[in-house]
N, C-alpha and C positions, 0 to 999 in steps of 0.2 A: 730657632729656625731663622734663617736670614731672609726668607721671603723669595729666594731664587727658585726657579723651576729648573730641575735637572733634566734636560732633554737627552735622551739616550742616543748615542751615536750608532747609526746602523752600519754594519760592515759593508764595505764596497769590494767589488770584484771586477776584473777586466774580461770583457767578452773576447774569446779567442778568434771570433770571426771579424768583427769590425774594429776591435781594439779600443773600444770606448769603455770608460768606467761607469758602473751603475750599481745601484743598491743590490745586495745579494738576493733580496726577495724578488727582484725583477728579472733575474737570470735563471736559466735552467742548468742544474748541475749534471755533468756527464761523467760516468765512470767507465773504466775498462773491465770487461768481463770476458775472459778467454778470446782475445783479439776482436772483440765487438764493442762498439761504443753504445752504452745503454743509458737512457735517461733516468735520472734520479730526482724526481720532483720533490720528494720529502727530505732529501739530503741525508739519508741514513745509511746508505750502502758504504761498505768499507773501501778504503783505498784512496789513491790520489784522484782528485776531481778537477775537471775543467769546466768553465762556465761559458754559456753562450745565450744570446737573446733567443727566446722561443719563436723565432720567425724564420721562414725559409731562406731569406736573403742572407742573414748572418750564418746560417748553417751551411749554405752553399759556399760562401766565402771561406769558411773555416776548412771545409773539405778541399777546396781548390788550393788553399795555401798550405795544406798538410799540417794544420795547426794541432790536430788531435794527436798525431804521432809525436810531435814535438812536446806537447804538454804531458803526455804519458811516458815519455822517454823510451819509446820502442821504435824498432825499425820495421819498415814495410808498411803496406796498406792495412787499414782497419775497416771492418764492416760497419757501415753507418746506416744500414737499411732500417733497423728498428728505431733509430733516432729520427730518420726522415718520416717514418709512419707516425711517430708520436707528435711531431711538429705539425704535420698535415692534419691530424685528427684534432689537435688543440685549436685550430683556426676557428674563429667565431663564425 
C-alpha cells in the first residue's frame, strides 16, 4: 500500500434550470412518463433523465426556458404539475 487515500469522485450533473453543475446527489432526477415530468428521487425509473435543483426557483426557470422539452427531445408542452407538487412538499 502506498499510503494514499483514494477519494471517490462523485458524478456531477447540470441543473437544467440554473445551468450550474452540482453533485448528482444534490439534484433531483426528472423522467418523462407519458407527456408528464415525474420526479425520480431514487434514480431508478427507466429512460432519459434531466436534473434540477429541488427548489422552486430552479424549477420555474426550467419551465420558463422550456428546458424539459429540450432535454427529453420532445415537441410541445409537458405537464409539470406532479413535479411542482413534489418540490413544494419537499420544502422544509
